[in-house]
N, C-alpha and C positions, 0 to 999 in steps of 0.2 A: 423455381424458387429454391427446390432443395439442391440444385448444383451450386448456387451461391452459399447456401448454409453448410455443405460440406467443404467447401473452400474456406468459409470465414470462420467456422467454428475452432478448427485447430489454430488458426491465426489469432483469433481472440483469446483462447487459452493461453498461448505462448505469450501473448502481449501481457496478460494478466499475470502470469509468472514472472516476466521481467520486471513488471513493475514493483511487485511484491519484494524481490530480491535486492532491487536498486534502492527501494525505500528502507529496507533494512540496513543494507549497507551504509546508505547516508545517514541513517538515524545513530548508528554506532559510531560512524566518524565524526558527526556533530555533537551528538549527546552521550555521554558515558552511560552504559546501561544502569549502573547504580544510581546515577543522577537523573534518570528519565521521569521518575515520580516528582522529583523537585522542579523539574522543568515545566511543568504544567501551569506554574504562575506566570510565565513568560508567553507572550503571544505566539511564539514559535511551537512552544511545547503545547499550548491549547490547540492549535491548528493540527499538530502532529497527533494529539490523541483523538480529535474528531475524525481525522483522516482514518486512523485504525479502526475506530468504532464503526464507521460507515462502511468500510470494506468488509468487516467482519459480520455486519448485520445484514448486508444485501451484496453477496460476492458478485452476482451477475446482473 
């Protein structure tokens, strides 16, 4: 089992970094940083907020 974990752990960390960076890029592309809080009233903004909270609460 440790062989699998040694291979999978770096892959999982790299995948998480790619997901975070692409999420930030898309967020800036779709929602202006100054309008981020104002976007919370929209369904997209609410899901974006929930995604950010869930990633920060339980990163793994």
